[in-house]
N, C-alpha and C positions, 0 to 999 in steps of 0.2 A: 348634522353635516353630512353630506354625501359625497364620496369620493370614488371615481372609477376611471379606469384607463381602458375601458371596454371599446371605446371608439379607435383604439389603435390596434383591433384585433386583426384587421387586414394587413396592417403593417408587420405585425409578428408572424402571422401566417405566410406571408411572402418570405420574411427572413428565414424562417424555419425551413421552408420548401428550397430555398437557396442554399442553406448549409447541407441539407440532405443531398442535393443535386451536386454540391461539389464534393461531398464524401463519396458519391457513386462514381462520378467521374474520375476522382483521384484514385480509387481502388481498381477502377478499369484501366487506367493509364498505368498504374504499378504493375498489373498483371499482364498487361501487353508488354511493357518494357522488360520485365523479368522473364518471361516466357518466349517472347516472339523477337523483339528487336535487339535487347541487350547493348544498347549504345552507352548508357550511363554506367559508372561504376557503382560506388556505394551510395551516390546521391539518388538512386532510384528509390530509396527508402524514404525520401523526403517528399515523393508523391503520395506516399501512405501516412506519413507522419503529421503533415500540416492539415489535411482534411479531418483526420481523426481528432487532433487537438481542438480544431474549430467545432467539431461536433460534440465533444465532451464539454466544452466551454458553454455551448448553447444549452445543453441538457443540464448541466450543474448550476446554472444560474437560476434555476428554479422556474416556477409557474409564472406565465407571462401576465395573465390577467388577474388584477386585484380590484375588490369592490369592497367599500366599506360604507356603512350607514349608522349614523348614531342618533337619527331621529327618532322620537318617542322615548320609551322606557328601555329598550333594549339595544345592544350593540349588534350589529351584523358584520360578519368578516366572510368574504368569499374569496377563493383563490384558485385558479384553474389554468391549464394549458390549452393553448390553441389546438394542439393535437392531442385528441382524448386518449390514444393508445400510449402517450408517454408516462402519464402519472394520473392518479385519480384526484378529482378536484376535492378541495376542502370547503366546508360550509359551516360556520359556527354562529351560533345566536344565543346571548345571554343577557341577563338583565344588567344594566349599567352599575348597580351597587355592588356587583360581584368582582368588578375589575380593581385589582390591588395595585398593580404597577405594569409598566411596560419597558422596554428596551430595544432600541435599534442598533444592530450590529453591522457596522460598514467596514468590510474588508476589501477595499479596492473595487473590484467588478462585482462583489457579492454583498447584498443587503438583506438581512433577515429582520423581522419584526417578532419579538418574543413578548407575549402578554401573559402576566400571571394572574389568575382568577381565584376566587375562594369556591370550594366545592362544598357539598351537603355535610360532610363529616369534619368541617373545620380543617381540612387539608388544602394544600395550595396546588394548583394544576397550571403548568406552563403550556402555551399553545405557540406554535410556530408558523409564520407566514412568510412568503417569499415576496419581498418588495422591491427587488433589483431593477424592475422596468419602470419604476416611477419616477418621475422628475424630481429635482430637488424641491421645487415648489410644492408638489403634490406630498412629497416626505414631510416637509415643514408643516404643511396644513394637517397632515394626519397626527403628527406629534403634537401640535397645538391643541387639536380636539381631543386627544386622549388625555393630555394633561389637563385640561378643563374638566373632563369627566372624573378624574381621580381628585382634583381639587374640590369638586362638588361632593364626592363621596366623603372626604375628610371633614368637610364643614357640617354634613349630616350626621356623623359620628360624634362630633362635639356637643351637638344639641341634645 
């Protein structure tokens, strides 16, 4: 199964540009108000607070583009930002039989996928991916596919 929200990259690029512009204009308005006009009292700080919160919200939601491919004998995960300077991209590929478990953490606006895989020395390794920008249908399809892989792994170990 293949899952990707790469076709929404233009939308995320527009959204990110809009957030950065709102932040820059908010800082400029704050500086003008603080040093030149001084019409507002303590409310001038709201010109700086709201754009900063919006920028932090966009940044902490994580990487926007998520790609998943379970065709063949390997699982491929790719996670990247539309703006390359924000964070480095993740790309993981490992055999299906190494997948032990997965967990999706949903905390309001943040969604994370934690996959646990087995490594060479019989230890467990947890990989984290940002899936905040996936729709509920895409997220359910991802869960279904990962559950199917884990179920297949358990059946192979019984034999």
